MITIDREN-833505 format. One record per residue (C-alpha): residue number from 1; residue in three letters; x, y, z. Coordinates in steps of 0.2 Angstrom, whole numbers. Each point is the difference from the previous one (the first is absolute). Example, Ala and Ser with C-alpha at 12.3 -4.5 7.8 and 13.67 -1.06 7.14 Angstrom:
% MITIDREN-833505
+-----+--------+-------+-------+-------+
| num | residu |     x |     y |     z |
+-----+--------+-------+-------+-------+
|   1 |    ALA |    62 |   -22 |    39 |
|   2 |    SER |     6 |    17 |    -3 |
+-----+--------+-------+-------+-------+
//
This chain:
% MITIDREN-833505
+-----+--------+-------+-------+-------+
| num | residu |     x |     y |     z |
+-----+--------+-------+-------+-------+
|   1 |    MET |  -565 | -1263 |  -427 |
|   2 |    THR |     0 |    19 |    -3 |
|   3 |    VAL |   -11 |     6 |   -14 |
|   4 |    THR |     6 |    16 |    -9 |
|   5 |    LYS |   -14 |    11 |    -5 |
|   6 |    PRO |     2 |     9 |   -17 |
|   7 |    ALA |     3 |    19 |     0 |
|   8 |    PRO |   -16 |     9 |    -4 |
|   9 |    HIS |     0 |     8 |   -18 |
|  10 |    ARG |    -5 |    18 |    -3 |
|  11 |    ALA |   -15 |     1 |   -10 |
|  12 |    VAL |     2 |     7 |   -17 |
|  13 |    ASP |   -13 |    13 |     2 |
|  14 |    ALA |     9 |     6 |    16 |
|  15 |    SER |    17 |     2 |    -8 |
|  16 |    MET |    -7 |    10 |   -14 |
|  17 |    ASP |    -9 |    13 |    11 |
|  18 |    LEU |    14 |    13 |    -1 |
|  19 |    LEU |     2 |    -1 |   -19 |
|  20 |    ASN |   -19 |     0 |    -2 |
|  21 |    GLN |    -1 |    16 |    10 |
|  22 |    ILE |    13 |     8 |   -10 |
|  23 |    LEU |    -9 |    -4 |   -16 |
|  24 |    ARG |   -16 |     6 |     7 |
|  25 |    GLU |     6 |    16 |     7 |
|  26 |    PRO |    15 |     6 |   -10 |
|  27 |    VAL |    -2 |    18 |     8 |
|  28 |    ASP |     5 |     2 |    18 |
|  29 |    PRO |   -16 |     2 |    10 |
|  30 |    ASP |     6 |    16 |     9 |
|  31 |    TYR |     5 |     8 |   -17 |
|  32 |    ALA |   -17 |    -5 |    -7 |
|  33 |    ARG |    -9 |     8 |    15 |
|  34 |    VAL |    10 |    16 |    -3 |
|  35 |    ALA |    -4 |     0 |   -19 |
|  36 |    ALA |   -18 |    -2 |     4 |
|  37 |    ARG |    -1 |    15 |    11 |
|  38 |    ARG |     9 |    11 |   -14 |
|  39 |    PRO |   -11 |    12 |    -9 |
|  40 |    PRO |    -4 |    -7 |   -18 |
|  41 |    GLY |    10 |     8 |   -14 |
|  42 |    THR |    15 |     4 |    10 |
|  43 |    ARG |    17 |    -7 |    -3 |
|  44 |    ARG |    16 |    -1 |    10 |
|  45 |    PRO |    11 |    15 |    -4 |
|  46 |    ARG |    16 |    -4 |    -9 |
|  47 |    SER |    17 |     6 |     5 |
|  48 |    HIS |     7 |    13 |   -12 |
|  49 |    TRP |    15 |     5 |     9 |
|  50 |    TRP |    11 |    -4 |   -15 |
|  51 |    LEU |   -10 |    12 |   -11 |
|  52 |    ALA |     3 |    14 |    13 |
|  53 |    LEU |    18 |    -4 |     0 |
|  54 |    VAL |     1 |     1 |   -19 |
|  55 |    LEU |    -9 |    17 |     1 |
|  56 |    VAL |    12 |     7 |    13 |
|  57 |    LEU |    15 |    -6 |   -10 |
|  58 |    ALA |    -7 |     8 |   -16 |
|  59 |    GLY |    -4 |    16 |     9 |
|  60 |    THR |    18 |     1 |     7 |
|  61 |    LEU |     7 |    -3 |   -17 |
|  62 |    PHE |   -10 |    14 |    -8 |
|  63 |    ALA |     4 |    12 |    14 |
|  64 |    ILE |    19 |    -4 |    -2 |
|  65 |    GLY |    -1 |     3 |   -19 |
|  66 |    ALA |    -9 |    17 |     2 |
|  67 |    LEU |    12 |     5 |    13 |
|  68 |    GLN |    15 |    -4 |   -11 |
|  69 |    THR |    -8 |     9 |   -15 |
|  70 |    ASN |    -3 |    16 |    11 |
|  71 |    ARG |    18 |     0 |     6 |
|  72 |    ALA |     6 |    -2 |   -18 |
|  73 |    ARG |   -10 |    14 |    -8 |
|  74 |    PRO |     9 |    15 |     8 |
|  75 |    VAL |    16 |    -8 |    -5 |
|  76 |    GLN |    -6 |    -1 |   -18 |
|  77 |    GLU |    -6 |    17 |     0 |
|  78 |    THR |    16 |     7 |     7 |
|  79 |    GLU |    10 |    -9 |   -13 |
|  80 |    ARG |   -11 |     6 |   -14 |
|  81 |    ALA |     1 |    18 |     6 |
|  82 |    GLU |    19 |    -2 |     1 |
|  83 |    LEU |     1 |    -7 |   -17 |
|  84 |    VAL |   -11 |    14 |    -7 |
|  85 |    GLU |    12 |    13 |     8 |
|  86 |    ARG |    15 |    -8 |    -8 |
|  87 |    ILE |    -8 |     0 |   -17 |
|  88 |    GLN |    -5 |    18 |     2 |
|  89 |    ALA |    18 |     5 |     6 |
|  90 |    ALA |     7 |   -10 |   -15 |
|  91 |    GLU |   -11 |     9 |   -12 |
|  92 |    VAL |     5 |    17 |     7 |
|  93 |    ASP |    18 |    -5 |    -2 |
|  94 |    GLN |    -3 |    -5 |   -18 |
|  95 |    ASP |    -9 |    16 |    -4 |
|  96 |    ALA |    15 |     9 |     7 |
|  97 |    LEU |    12 |   -10 |   -11 |
|  98 |    ARG |   -11 |     3 |   -15 |
|  99 |    GLY |     2 |    19 |     3 |
| 100 |    GLN |    18 |    -2 |     0 |
| 101 |    VAL |     0 |   -10 |   -16 |
| 102 |    GLU |   -10 |    13 |    -9 |
| 103 |    GLU |    12 |    13 |     6 |
| 104 |    LEU |    14 |   -10 |    -7 |
| 105 |    ASP |    -9 |    -3 |   -16 |
| 106 |    GLY |    -1 |    19 |    -2 |
| 107 |    GLN |    18 |     2 |     3 |
| 108 |    ILE |     4 |   -14 |   -13 |
| 109 |    ASP |   -11 |     9 |   -13 |
| 110 |    ARG |     9 |    17 |     3 |
| 111 |    LEU |    17 |    -9 |    -2 |
| 112 |    ARG |    -6 |    -9 |   -15 |
| 113 |    THR |    -6 |    16 |    -9 |
| 114 |    SER |    17 |     9 |     4 |
| 115 |    ALA |    10 |   -16 |    -6 |
| 116 |    LEU |    -9 |    -1 |   -16 |
| 117 |    GLY |     4 |    17 |    -6 |
| 118 |    SER |    -8 |    10 |   -13 |
| 119 |    ASP |     7 |    -8 |   -16 |
| 120 |    GLY |   -11 |    -9 |   -13 |
| 121 |    THR |     4 |   -17 |     7 |
| 122 |    SER |    -3 |     4 |    18 |
| 123 |    LYS |   -17 |     8 |    -5 |
| 124 |    ALA |    -5 |   -16 |   -10 |
| 125 |    LEU |     4 |   -11 |    15 |
| 126 |    GLU |   -10 |    11 |    12 |
| 127 |    ALA |   -14 |    -1 |   -12 |
| 128 |    GLN |     1 |   -19 |    -1 |
| 129 |    ILE |     0 |     0 |    19 |
| 130 |    ASP |   -15 |    11 |     1 |
| 131 |    ARG |   -10 |   -11 |   -12 |
| 132 |    LEU |     4 |   -16 |     9 |
| 133 |    GLY |    -2 |     7 |    17 |
| 134 |    PRO |   -19 |    -1 |     1 |
| 135 |    ALA |    -1 |   -17 |    -8 |
| 136 |    VAL |    12 |    -8 |    13 |
| 137 |    GLY |    -6 |    10 |    15 |
| 138 |    LEU |    14 |    12 |     2 |
| 139 |    ALA |   -11 |    15 |    -4 |
| 140 |    ALA |   -18 |     5 |     5 |
| 141 |    VAL |   -14 |    -2 |   -13 |
| 142 |    THR |   -15 |    11 |    -2 |
| 143 |    GLY |   -15 |    -3 |   -11 |
| 144 |    PRO |   -17 |    -7 |    -3 |
| 145 |    GLY |    -3 |   -18 |     5 |
| 146 |    VAL |   -11 |   -13 |     9 |
| 147 |    VAL |    -3 |    -2 |    19 |
| 148 |    VAL |    -4 |   -18 |     7 |
| 149 |    VAL |    -6 |    -2 |    17 |
| 150 |    VAL |     0 |   -18 |     8 |
| 151 |    ASP |    -4 |    -6 |    17 |
| 152 |    ASP |    -5 |   -15 |    11 |
| 153 |    ALA |   -17 |    -7 |     0 |
| 154 |    PRO |   -11 |    10 |    12 |
| 155 |    THR |    -4 |   -14 |    12 |
| 156 |    THR |    16 |   -11 |    -1 |
| 157 |    SER |    -1 |   -17 |     9 |
| 158 |    GLY |    18 |    -1 |     3 |
| 159 |    ASP |     2 |   -10 |   -16 |
| 160 |    ALA |    15 |     6 |   -10 |
| 161 |    ARG |   -10 |    -2 |   -15 |
| 162 |    ASP |   -11 |    15 |     6 |
| 163 |    GLN |    15 |    11 |     2 |
| 164 |    VAL |    11 |     9 |   -13 |
| 165 |    LEU |    17 |    -8 |    -1 |
| 166 |    ASP |    17 |     5 |    -6 |
| 167 |    LEU |    -3 |   -11 |   -15 |
| 168 |    ASP |   -16 |     9 |    -5 |
| 169 |    LEU |     9 |    17 |     0 |
| 170 |    GLN |    14 |    -7 |   -10 |
| 171 |    VAL |   -12 |    -7 |   -13 |
| 172 |    LEU |    -9 |    17 |    -1 |
| 173 |    ALA |    17 |    10 |    -2 |
| 174 |    ASN |     6 |   -12 |   -13 |
| 175 |    GLY |   -17 |     2 |    -9 |
| 176 |    LEU |     1 |    19 |     0 |
| 177 |    TRP |    18 |    -1 |    -7 |
| 178 |    ALA |    -6 |   -12 |   -14 |
| 179 |    SER |   -15 |    11 |    -4 |
| 180 |    GLY |    11 |    15 |    -4 |
| 181 |    ALA |     4 |     9 |    17 |
| 182 |    GLU |    15 |    11 |     0 |
| 183 |    ALA |     2 |     1 |    19 |
| 184 |    VAL |    -9 |    -9 |    14 |
| 185 |    SER |    -1 |     4 |    19 |
| 186 |    ILE |    -9 |    -9 |    14 |
| 187 |    ASN |    -5 |    11 |    15 |
| 188 |    GLY |    12 |    13 |    -6 |
| 189 |    HIS |    15 |   -12 |    -2 |
| 190 |    ARG |     7 |     1 |   -17 |
| 191 |    LEU |     3 |   -17 |    -8 |
| 192 |    SER |    16 |    -4 |   -11 |
| 193 |    ALA |     9 |   -16 |    -5 |
| 194 |    LEU |     8 |    -1 |    17 |
| 195 |    THR |   -16 |     2 |    10 |
| 196 |    ALA |    -5 |   -14 |    11 |
| 197 |    ILE |   -18 |    -4 |     4 |
| 198 |    ARG |    -1 |   -12 |    14 |
| 199 |    GLY |   -11 |    -7 |    14 |
| 200 |    ALA |     6 |     2 |    18 |
| 201 |    GLY |   -13 |    -9 |    11 |
| 202 |    ASP |   -16 |     9 |    -2 |
| 203 |    ALA |     8 |    15 |    -8 |
| 204 |    ILE |     6 |     4 |   -18 |
| 205 |    THR |    16 |     9 |    -2 |
| 206 |    VAL |     7 |    10 |   -15 |
| 207 |    ASP |    19 |     1 |     2 |
| 208 |    TYR |    -2 |    -5 |    18 |
| 209 |    ARG |   -13 |    14 |     4 |
| 210 |    SER |   -17 |    -6 |     6 |
| 211 |    LEU |   -15 |     4 |    -9 |
| 212 |    THR |   -17 |     5 |     7 |
| 213 |    ARG |   -17 |    -5 |    -7 |
| 214 |    PRO |    -8 |     4 |   -11 |
| 215 |    TYR |    14 |    -1 |   -14 |
| 216 |    ARG |     0 |    14 |   -12 |
| 217 |    ILE |     9 |    -4 |   -16 |
| 218 |    GLU |     4 |    15 |   -12 |
| 219 |    ALA |     6 |    -3 |   -18 |
| 220 |    VAL |     5 |    14 |   -12 |
| 221 |    GLY |    -5 |    -4 |   -18 |
| 222 |    ASP |   -13 |     3 |   -13 |
| 223 |    PRO |   -16 |    -2 |     9 |
| 224 |    ARG |   -10 |    -3 |   -16 |
| 225 |    THR |     9 |   -16 |    -2 |
| 226 |    LEU |     8 |    -5 |    16 |
| 227 |    GLN |   -16 |    -4 |    10 |
| 228 |    ALA |    -7 |   -10 |   -15 |
| 229 |    ARG |    16 |   -10 |    -2 |
| 230 |    LEU |     0 |    -4 |    18 |
| 231 |    ALA |   -18 |    -6 |     0 |
| 232 |    GLU |     5 |   -12 |   -14 |
| 233 |    SER |    16 |    -6 |     7 |
| 234 |    ALA |     3 |   -15 |    11 |
| 235 |    ALA |     2 |    12 |    15 |
| 236 |    GLY |   -17 |     7 |    -3 |
| 237 |    ALA |    -8 |   -17 |    -1 |
| 238 |    TRP |    10 |    -5 |    16 |
| 239 |    TRP |    -7 |    15 |    10 |
| 240 |    ASN |   -18 |    -1 |    -7 |
| 241 |    ASP |     0 |   -18 |     6 |
| 242 |    LEU |     5 |     6 |    18 |
| 243 |    ALA |   -13 |    13 |    -1 |
| 244 |    GLN |   -14 |   -11 |    -5 |
| 245 |    ASN |     4 |   -16 |    10 |
| 246 |    ARG |    10 |     7 |    15 |
| 247 |    ASP |   -10 |    17 |     2 |
| 248 |    MET |    17 |    10 |    -1 |
| 249 |    THR |     0 |    18 |    -5 |
| 250 |    TYR |     6 |     3 |   -18 |
| 251 |    GLN |    -4 |    18 |    -7 |
| 252 |    THR |     8 |     8 |   -15 |
| 253 |    SER |    -1 |    18 |    -5 |
| 254 |    ASP |     8 |    13 |   -12 |
| 255 |    ALA |    11 |    14 |     7 |
| 256 |    SER |     4 |    16 |   -10 |
| 257 |    ARG |    16 |     3 |    10 |
| 258 |    LEU |    11 |   -11 |    10 |
| 259 |    VAL |    17 |     4 |     8 |
| 260 |    LEU |    11 |   -15 |     4 |
| 261 |    ASP |    16 |     3 |     9 |
| 262 |    SER |    16 |    -9 |    -4 |
| 263 |    ASP |     5 |   -16 |     8 |
| 264 |    PRO |    12 |     4 |    15 |
| 265 |    GLY |     6 |   -17 |    -1 |
| 266 |    ILE |    10 |     3 |   -16 |
| 267 |    THR |    17 |     7 |     5 |
| 268 |    LEU |    17 |     2 |    -8 |
| 269 |    ARG |    10 |   -15 |     6 |
| 270 |    TYR |    15 |     1 |   -12 |
| 271 |    ALA |     8 |    14 |   -10 |
| 272 |    LYS |    16 |     1 |   -11 |
| 273 |    VAL |     8 |    15 |    -6 |
| 274 |    VAL |     1 |     0 |   -19 |
| 275 |    ASP |    16 |     7 |    -8 |
| 276 |    ARG |    -4 |    12 |   -13 |
+-----+--------+-------+-------+-------+
//
């Protein structure tokens, strides 16, 4: 009879040798020896390739933006110069047309005088025209009055509230009329019922003619009362507020003699022959 011997069993301690070694030595022996030779206080350098890539991309974007700005600047300057030339040419043409208008107005006055004749009725009509002419801007006005000088704040921040607007000049002109002014002009441009004070970008225009700073407003009237009434009016309060809170220039003074030309914008548009 053959007796079969049982297979030898592996001892428990022998089967756990590898696991026990892993638990006792979690760090690879070679790595531990290299770490032991490393000087104390030193660390393995980290890879910062991604940071370098971000810096390169940012520098490229900044360079492209600067290049585009430099290329666009000459174009903007050229367009601005062309626009200024066009404005100046238009103002020259406008001055020439105004000269023609004044010449035609002179012819109209001469024809009117010859048409009215010398009888009593004609003289009465001519006297009425002469009396109403200064009030409506048809004739020049000479006399004492008040001069008002206004301007932007000395150091403007680009804020429109620090700059004189067309509305500010409108308020001032209306305030002078309400205070008793007989005639008003801004930078030599006579105002009438047909005059338009408007803003055109950063400029202010009177009858489509650009004004330059500072703005000089002349008003013919009694200087003894005109300046005092202006100071007490809503327009005076408006401008005092701008001077105190926005540091704008607002100066008033009396003038012994002012000469305000007629408004060239008032022209004869319609006429009808009256049968006598």
